[in-house]
C-alpha positions as a Markdown table, in Angstrom:
| # | Residue | x | y | z |
|---|---|---|---|---|
| 1 | Unk | 84.5 | 59.6 | 151.8 |
| 2 | Unk | 83.7 | 62.2 | 154.4 |
| 3 | Unk | 81.2 | 64.5 | 153.4 |
| 4 | Unk | 83.2 | 67.4 | 154.4 |
| 5 | Unk | 86.0 | 66.3 | 152.0 |
| 6 | Unk | 83.8 | 65.4 | 149.3 |
| 7 | Unk | 82.1 | 69.1 | 149.5 |
| 8 | Unk | 85.7 | 70.8 | 149.6 |
| 9 | Unk | 86.5 | 68.6 | 146.2 |
| 10 | Unk | 83.3 | 69.7 | 144.7 |
| 11 | Unk | 83.8 | 73.2 | 145.6 |
| 12 | Unk | 87.3 | 73.2 | 144.5 |
| 13 | Unk | 86.5 | 71.8 | 141.2 |
| 14 | Unk | 83.9 | 74.6 | 140.7 |
| 15 | Unk | 85.9 | 77.4 | 141.8 |
| 16 | Unk | 88.7 | 76.3 | 138.9 |
| 17 | Unk | 86.0 | 76.1 | 136.3 |
| 18 | Unk | 84.8 | 79.8 | 136.8 |
| 19 | Unk | 86.2 | 82.1 | 134.4 |
| 20 | Unk | 88.8 | 80.1 | 132.7 |
| 21 | Unk | 87.5 | 80.2 | 129.2 |
| 22 | Unk | 86.7 | 83.8 | 129.2 |
| 23 | Unk | 90.2 | 84.3 | 130.4 |
| 24 | Unk | 91.4 | 82.2 | 127.5 |
| 25 | Unk | 89.6 | 84.2 | 125.2 |
| 26 | Unk | 90.7 | 87.8 | 126.4 |
| 27 | Unk | 94.2 | 86.7 | 126.8 |
| 28 | Unk | 95.9 | 85.4 | 123.8 |
| 29 | Unk | 99.0 | 83.7 | 124.5 |
| 30 | Unk | 100.8 | 85.2 | 121.3 |
| 31 | Unk | 100.6 | 88.8 | 123.1 |
| 32 | Unk | 78.4 | 52.4 | 141.0 |
| 33 | Unk | 79.6 | 49.6 | 143.4 |
| 34 | Unk | 82.9 | 50.1 | 145.6 |
| 35 | Unk | 86.2 | 48.2 | 143.6 |
| 36 | Unk | 87.2 | 44.5 | 144.6 |
| 37 | Unk | 90.8 | 43.5 | 145.0 |
| 38 | Unk | 92.8 | 43.7 | 142.2 |
| 39 | Unk | 93.2 | 41.2 | 139.5 |
| 40 | Unk | 95.9 | 38.7 | 139.8 |
| 41 | Unk | 97.3 | 39.7 | 136.6 |
| 42 | Unk | 97.9 | 43.5 | 137.5 |
| 43 | Unk | 101.3 | 44.6 | 136.9 |
| 44 | Unk | 102.1 | 46.1 | 140.5 |
| 45 | Unk | 104.6 | 49.1 | 140.8 |
| 46 | Unk | 107.5 | 48.8 | 142.6 |
| 47 | Unk | 108.5 | 51.8 | 144.9 |
| 48 | Unk | 111.1 | 53.9 | 142.9 |
| 49 | Unk | 114.0 | 54.3 | 145.5 |
| 50 | Unk | 115.4 | 57.8 | 145.4 |
| 51 | Unk | 118.9 | 59.3 | 146.3 |
| 52 | Unk | 119.3 | 60.9 | 149.4 |
| 53 | Unk | 119.2 | 64.8 | 150.0 |
| 54 | Unk | 122.8 | 65.6 | 149.7 |
| 55 | Unk | 124.0 | 63.3 | 147.0 |
| 56 | Unk | 126.0 | 64.3 | 143.6 |
| 57 | Unk | 122.7 | 63.4 | 141.8 |
| 58 | Unk | 120.7 | 66.2 | 139.5 |
| 59 | Unk | 121.0 | 69.2 | 141.3 |
| 60 | Unk | 124.9 | 69.4 | 140.4 |
| 61 | Unk | 124.4 | 68.7 | 136.8 |
| 62 | Unk | 124.3 | 72.1 | 135.2 |
| 63 | Unk | 123.7 | 71.2 | 131.2 |
| 64 | Unk | 119.9 | 70.5 | 130.6 |
| 65 | Unk | 119.4 | 66.9 | 130.2 |
| 66 | Unk | 116.6 | 66.0 | 127.3 |
| 67 | Unk | 115.6 | 66.6 | 123.8 |
| 68 | Unk | 113.4 | 69.3 | 122.6 |
| 69 | Unk | 109.8 | 68.5 | 122.0 |
| 70 | Unk | 108.0 | 69.2 | 119.2 |
| 71 | Unk | 106.4 | 72.0 | 121.0 |
| 72 | Unk | 103.1 | 72.1 | 119.6 |
| 73 | Unk | 100.1 | 72.9 | 122.1 |
| 74 | Unk | 96.6 | 74.3 | 122.0 |
| 75 | Unk | 94.4 | 76.5 | 124.6 |
| 76 | Unk | 93.2 | 74.2 | 127.4 |
| 77 | Unk | 95.0 | 71.1 | 126.1 |
| 78 | Unk | 96.3 | 70.4 | 129.9 |
| 79 | Unk | 93.1 | 71.7 | 131.6 |
| 80 | Unk | 92.0 | 68.1 | 132.6 |
| 81 | Unk | 95.1 | 67.8 | 134.7 |
| 82 | Unk | 94.2 | 70.9 | 136.6 |
| 83 | Unk | 90.7 | 69.5 | 137.3 |
| 84 | Unk | 91.9 | 66.0 | 138.5 |
| 85 | Unk | 94.2 | 67.8 | 141.0 |
| 86 | Unk | 91.5 | 69.9 | 142.3 |
| 87 | Unk | 89.0 | 67.1 | 142.6 |
| 88 | Unk | 91.4 | 64.6 | 144.3 |
| 89 | Unk | 94.2 | 66.8 | 145.8 |
| 90 | Unk | 92.4 | 70.2 | 146.8 |
| 91 | Unk | 93.8 | 70.3 | 150.3 |
| 92 | Unk | 97.2 | 69.2 | 149.1 |
| 93 | Unk | 96.6 | 72.4 | 146.9 |
| 94 | Unk | 95.8 | 74.4 | 149.4 |
| 95 | Unk | 99.1 | 73.9 | 151.3 |
| 96 | Unk | 101.4 | 73.2 | 148.5 |
| 97 | Unk | 104.6 | 72.5 | 150.1 |
| 98 | Unk | 106.7 | 73.9 | 146.6 |
| 99 | Unk | 106.5 | 74.9 | 143.3 |
| 100 | Unk | 104.4 | 73.5 | 140.6 |
| 101 | Unk | 106.8 | 72.7 | 137.7 |
| 102 | Unk | 105.3 | 72.4 | 134.2 |
| 103 | Unk | 108.0 | 70.6 | 132.0 |
| 104 | Unk | 108.5 | 71.2 | 128.7 |
| 105 | Unk | 105.8 | 74.0 | 127.9 |
| 106 | Unk | 106.5 | 74.0 | 124.4 |
| 107 | Unk | 106.5 | 77.1 | 121.8 |
| 108 | Unk | 103.9 | 78.7 | 123.9 |
| 109 | Unk | 103.5 | 79.0 | 127.5 |
| 110 | Unk | 99.6 | 78.8 | 127.3 |
| 111 | Unk | 99.0 | 75.9 | 129.1 |
| 112 | Unk | 101.5 | 77.0 | 131.9 |
| 113 | Unk | 99.9 | 80.5 | 132.3 |
| 114 | Unk | 96.4 | 78.8 | 132.1 |
| 115 | Unk | 97.4 | 76.2 | 135.2 |
| 116 | Unk | 98.6 | 79.4 | 137.0 |
| 117 | Unk | 94.9 | 81.1 | 136.7 |
| 118 | Unk | 93.1 | 77.9 | 137.3 |
| 119 | Unk | 94.7 | 76.8 | 140.5 |
| 120 | Unk | 95.1 | 80.1 | 142.0 |
| 121 | Unk | 91.5 | 80.4 | 142.8 |
| 122 | Unk | 92.6 | 77.4 | 145.1 |
| 123 | Unk | 96.1 | 78.8 | 146.4 |
| 124 | Unk | 96.6 | 82.5 | 145.6 |
| 125 | Unk | 100.3 | 81.8 | 146.6 |
| 126 | Unk | 101.0 | 79.1 | 143.8 |
| 127 | Unk | 104.2 | 79.5 | 142.5 |
| 128 | Unk | 104.6 | 78.0 | 139.2 |
| 129 | Unk | 107.9 | 77.8 | 136.9 |
| 130 | Unk | 107.5 | 76.3 | 133.1 |
| 131 | Unk | 110.7 | 74.6 | 132.2 |
| 132 | Unk | 111.9 | 74.3 | 128.6 |
| 133 | Unk | 115.2 | 72.8 | 127.3 |
| 134 | Unk | 115.3 | 75.1 | 124.2 |
| 135 | Unk | 116.5 | 78.7 | 125.0 |
| 136 | Unk | 114.3 | 80.3 | 122.3 |
| 137 | Unk | 111.2 | 79.0 | 123.5 |
| 138 | Unk | 112.3 | 80.4 | 127.2 |
| 139 | Unk | 112.8 | 83.6 | 126.1 |
| 140 | Unk | 109.8 | 84.0 | 124.2 |
| 141 | Unk | 108.1 | 83.1 | 127.2 |
| 142 | Unk | 109.5 | 85.9 | 129.2 |
| 143 | Unk | 106.6 | 88.6 | 128.8 |
| 144 | Unk | 104.5 | 86.4 | 130.9 |
| 145 | Unk | 106.7 | 85.9 | 133.9 |
| 146 | Unk | 105.5 | 87.9 | 136.8 |
| 147 | Unk | 105.0 | 87.2 | 140.7 |
| 148 | Unk | 104.5 | 83.6 | 141.1 |
| 149 | Unk | 105.2 | 82.7 | 137.3 |
| 150 | Unk | 108.3 | 82.1 | 136.2 |
| 151 | Unk | 110.2 | 80.5 | 133.0 |
| 152 | Unk | 113.6 | 78.8 | 133.1 |
| 153 | Unk | 116.0 | 76.9 | 130.6 |
| 154 | Unk | 116.4 | 73.5 | 131.8 |
| 155 | Unk | 115.6 | 69.7 | 131.3 |
| 156 | Unk | 114.9 | 66.5 | 133.4 |
| 157 | Unk | 117.7 | 68.0 | 135.7 |
| 158 | Unk | 115.3 | 70.9 | 136.6 |
| 159 | Unk | 116.7 | 74.6 | 137.3 |
| 160 | Unk | 115.6 | 74.7 | 140.8 |
| 161 | Unk | 117.5 | 77.4 | 143.0 |
| 162 | Unk | 118.8 | 76.6 | 146.4 |
| 163 | Unk | 116.3 | 75.9 | 149.0 |
| 164 | Unk | 113.7 | 75.1 | 146.0 |
| 165 | Unk | 111.5 | 72.0 | 146.2 |
| 166 | Unk | 109.0 | 70.8 | 143.5 |
| 167 | Unk | 105.2 | 69.9 | 145.0 |
| 168 | Unk | 104.2 | 69.0 | 141.8 |
| 169 | Unk | 105.7 | 68.1 | 138.5 |
| 170 | Unk | 103.8 | 67.8 | 135.1 |
| 171 | Unk | 105.6 | 66.3 | 132.4 |
| 172 | Unk | 102.9 | 65.9 | 129.8 |
| 173 | Unk | 103.8 | 64.9 | 126.0 |
| 174 | Unk | 107.4 | 64.6 | 126.9 |
| 175 | Unk | 108.7 | 61.1 | 127.6 |
| 176 | Unk | 106.6 | 59.7 | 124.5 |
| 177 | Unk | 109.4 | 60.8 | 122.5 |
| 178 | Unk | 112.0 | 58.6 | 124.2 |
| 179 | Unk | 113.0 | 55.2 | 124.2 |
| 180 | Unk | 110.9 | 53.3 | 126.6 |
| 181 | Unk | 114.3 | 52.1 | 128.1 |
| 182 | Unk | 114.8 | 55.8 | 129.5 |
| 183 | Unk | 111.3 | 55.9 | 131.1 |
| 184 | Unk | 112.4 | 54.7 | 134.5 |
| 185 | Unk | 115.6 | 56.7 | 134.7 |
| 186 | Unk | 114.0 | 59.9 | 133.8 |
| 187 | Unk | 111.1 | 59.1 | 136.3 |
| 188 | Unk | 113.6 | 58.9 | 139.0 |
| 189 | Unk | 115.8 | 61.9 | 138.0 |
| 190 | Unk | 112.5 | 63.9 | 138.3 |
| 191 | Unk | 111.1 | 62.5 | 141.4 |
| 192 | Unk | 114.8 | 63.5 | 143.1 |
| 193 | Unk | 112.9 | 67.1 | 143.1 |
| 194 | Unk | 109.9 | 66.1 | 144.6 |
| 195 | Unk | 109.0 | 67.5 | 148.3 |
| 196 | Unk | 107.5 | 64.8 | 150.8 |
| 197 | Unk | 104.3 | 63.9 | 149.5 |
| 198 | Unk | 104.9 | 65.7 | 146.2 |
| 199 | Unk | 103.1 | 64.5 | 142.7 |
| 200 | Unk | 104.4 | 63.7 | 139.4 |
| 201 | Unk | 101.8 | 63.5 | 136.5 |
| 202 | Unk | 103.4 | 62.3 | 133.5 |
| 203 | Unk | 101.4 | 61.3 | 130.3 |
| 204 | Unk | 100.0 | 61.9 | 126.8 |
| 205 | Unk | 97.2 | 63.4 | 125.3 |
| 206 | Unk | 96.0 | 64.0 | 121.6 |
| 207 | Unk | 96.6 | 67.7 | 120.1 |
| 208 | Unk | 93.1 | 69.1 | 121.6 |
| 209 | Unk | 93.5 | 67.5 | 125.0 |
| 210 | Unk | 90.2 | 65.8 | 124.4 |
| 211 | Unk | 91.7 | 62.2 | 125.0 |
| 212 | Unk | 94.5 | 61.8 | 127.8 |
| 213 | Unk | 96.1 | 59.0 | 129.7 |
| 214 | Unk | 98.6 | 59.9 | 132.7 |
| 215 | Unk | 100.6 | 58.3 | 135.0 |
| 216 | Unk | 100.3 | 59.2 | 139.0 |
| 217 | Unk | 103.3 | 59.1 | 141.4 |
| 218 | Unk | 103.8 | 60.3 | 145.0 |
| 219 | Unk | 106.7 | 60.7 | 146.8 |
| 220 | Unk | 106.4 | 59.1 | 150.2 |
| 221 | Unk | 109.4 | 57.8 | 152.5 |
| 222 | Unk | 112.2 | 58.4 | 150.2 |
| 223 | Unk | 110.6 | 56.5 | 147.6 |
| 224 | Unk | 108.3 | 57.0 | 144.4 |
| 225 | Unk | 105.3 | 55.1 | 144.8 |
| 226 | Unk | 102.9 | 54.5 | 141.8 |
| 227 | Unk | 99.2 | 56.2 | 142.6 |
| 228 | Unk | 97.3 | 54.9 | 139.4 |
| 229 | Unk | 97.0 | 55.5 | 135.5 |
| 230 | Unk | 94.4 | 58.2 | 135.0 |
| 231 | Unk | 92.4 | 58.5 | 131.6 |
| 232 | Unk | 90.4 | 61.4 | 130.6 |
| 233 | Unk | 87.8 | 62.2 | 127.9 |
| 234 | Unk | 85.7 | 65.1 | 127.4 |
| 235 | Unk | 82.1 | 64.3 | 127.4 |
| 236 | Unk | 80.8 | 66.5 | 125.1 |
| 237 | Unk | 82.8 | 64.7 | 122.3 |
| 238 | Unk | 82.2 | 61.2 | 120.4 |
| 239 | Unk | 84.1 | 58.9 | 122.4 |
| 240 | Unk | 84.9 | 54.8 | 122.5 |
| 241 | Unk | 87.2 | 53.6 | 125.2 |
| 242 | Unk | 89.8 | 52.0 | 122.5 |
| 243 | Unk | 90.7 | 55.5 | 121.4 |
| 244 | Unk | 92.3 | 56.0 | 124.5 |
| 245 | Unk | 94.7 | 53.5 | 123.8 |
| 246 | Unk | 96.5 | 55.5 | 121.4 |
| 247 | Unk | 97.2 | 58.1 | 124.2 |
| 248 | Unk | 98.8 | 55.8 | 126.6 |
| 249 | Unk | 102.0 | 56.6 | 128.5 |
| 250 | Unk | 105.2 | 55.5 | 127.2 |
| 251 | Unk | 105.7 | 52.9 | 130.0 |
| 252 | Unk | 102.5 | 51.3 | 128.5 |
| 253 | Unk | 102.1 | 52.3 | 125.0 |
| 254 | Unk | 104.3 | 49.1 | 123.9 |
| 255 | Unk | 102.3 | 46.6 | 126.6 |
| 256 | Unk | 98.8 | 46.6 | 125.1 |
| 257 | Unk | 99.6 | 44.3 | 122.1 |
| 258 | Unk | 96.5 | 42.0 | 121.0 |
| 259 | Unk | 96.0 | 39.4 | 123.8 |
| 260 | Unk | 97.9 | 41.2 | 126.5 |
| 261 | Unk | 96.3 | 42.2 | 129.6 |
| 262 | Unk | 95.8 | 45.8 | 128.9 |
| 263 | Unk | 94.4 | 44.9 | 125.4 |
| 264 | Unk | 92.0 | 42.8 | 127.4 |
| 265 | Unk | 91.3 | 45.6 | 129.4 |
| 266 | Unk | 90.2 | 47.9 | 127.2 |
| 267 | Unk | 88.1 | 45.1 | 125.3 |
| 268 | Unk | 86.3 | 44.6 | 128.9 |
| 269 | Unk | 85.9 | 48.4 | 128.8 |
| 270 | Unk | 84.1 | 48.4 | 125.3 |
| 271 | Unk | 81.8 | 45.5 | 126.6 |
| 272 | Unk | 80.7 | 47.5 | 129.8 |
| 273 | Unk | 80.5 | 50.8 | 127.3 |
| 274 | Unk | 78.1 | 48.9 | 125.3 |
| 275 | Unk | 76.0 | 47.3 | 128.0 |
| 276 | Unk | 75.8 | 51.3 | 129.4 |
| 277 | Unk | 74.7 | 52.7 | 126.2 |
| 278 | Unk | 72.0 | 50.2 | 126.1 |
| 279 | Unk | 70.6 | 51.6 | 129.1 |
| 280 | Unk | 70.9 | 55.4 | 128.3 |
| 281 | Unk | 72.7 | 56.4 | 125.1 |
| 282 | Unk | 71.9 | 60.1 | 125.0 |
| 283 | Unk | 73.5 | 60.8 | 128.4 |
| 284 | Unk | 77.3 | 60.4 | 128.1 |
| 285 | Unk | 77.9 | 60.8 | 131.8 |
| 286 | Unk | 75.9 | 58.3 | 133.0 |
| 287 | Unk | 77.2 | 55.6 | 130.4 |
| 288 | Unk | 80.9 | 56.5 | 131.6 |
| 289 | Unk | 80.1 | 56.2 | 134.9 |
| 290 | Unk | 77.6 | 53.0 | 134.5 |
| 291 | Unk | 80.4 | 51.3 | 132.2 |
| 292 | Unk | 83.2 | 52.3 | 135.1 |
| 293 | Unk | 80.9 | 50.5 | 137.8 |
| 294 | Unk | 80.9 | 47.5 | 135.6 |
| 295 | Unk | 84.3 | 47.2 | 135.1 |
| 296 | Unk | 84.8 | 47.1 | 138.9 |
| 297 | Unk | 82.1 | 44.9 | 139.9 |
| 298 | Unk | 81.9 | 42.2 | 136.9 |
| 299 | Unk | 85.4 | 42.9 | 135.7 |
| 300 | Unk | 87.4 | 43.1 | 139.0 |
| 301 | Unk | 89.4 | 46.1 | 137.8 |
| 302 | Unk | 90.7 | 48.5 | 140.4 |
| 303 | Unk | 88.5 | 50.9 | 139.4 |
| 304 | Unk | 88.3 | 54.4 | 141.6 |
| 305 | Unk | 84.2 | 54.8 | 141.3 |
| 306 | Unk | 83.9 | 57.9 | 143.0 |
| 307 | Unk | 81.1 | 60.0 | 141.3 |
| 308 | Unk | 83.1 | 63.2 | 141.4 |
| 309 | Unk | 85.6 | 61.8 | 139.0 |
| 310 | Unk | 83.4 | 59.5 | 136.8 |
| 311 | Unk | 81.0 | 62.2 | 136.2 |
| 312 | Unk | 83.8 | 64.5 | 134.8 |
| 313 | Unk | 85.2 | 61.9 | 132.3 |
| 314 | Unk | 88.0 | 60.7 | 134.7 |
| 315 | Unk | 88.6 | 56.9 | 135.3 |
| 316 | Unk | 91.4 | 56.1 | 137.3 |
| 317 | Unk | 92.9 | 52.7 | 137.6 |
| 318 | Unk | 94.7 | 52.1 | 140.8 |
| 319 | Unk | 96.5 | 49.2 | 139.5 |
| 320 | Unk | 97.6 | 48.6 | 135.8 |
| 321 | Unk | 96.6 | 45.3 | 134.2 |
């Protein structure tokens, strides 16, 4: 990676981290080596073909599609998604060609408000829209509306106004409650609202956001391309790779049964983790980074081994076993 781009990413990460904790305290929302070729057993994601712009697809549907989530959240629960975007897509955020959509923000708009505060350090003109299918939650969020921050009633058929497009859609802890058979259709429906090069983050976290896994998609040339599975951990807490199996996104959680390729991946990660701990058990960043390097070099997994990600607790698989 060119030094100039790495510098932009590092600066971006630093900028979104400044002052966020203090903002949350003051404003309560209640007022190693390069990766080898992919393993043969990797499941290659087929591009999702999207309907053309003028089709009779989602934009004409008025009734919100979907079901209310449980709605529970916690301060900074989704902060890793903001950090990841700043690290990997800083230039894209600077020139964001559309809205940032936070789908299913829940009973409190805290995560939406926090994301706006962080990412506006990279793009002061960022426009963020929180979308909820529960009218009472939308009404309760209105006191936090303002320039660049809006809350709307809607579902998977996003309530965008004429001429609006989504540059980023975040759908965290939403699809986990649906049957797996509805997953692909829901993703395709959301992708119809993305601008070219737009990003879709979909996944699951534990209640505090300490453990997280999300799929990353990107729209390109009329199709939605799969851009990898991202695991996130917070280094200051005890951690075992197997614990992330519980927060796998909906399209993976039922494919990690014993003996499956995903189960073997977690087993291999545990072995690499233990080898890394044998070298420096008291340095969690070293252990995380070294284990990821072993997964790539010895295990043959398509791990993104950039230290800027690994040292912040992100392991990105560019193809899923």
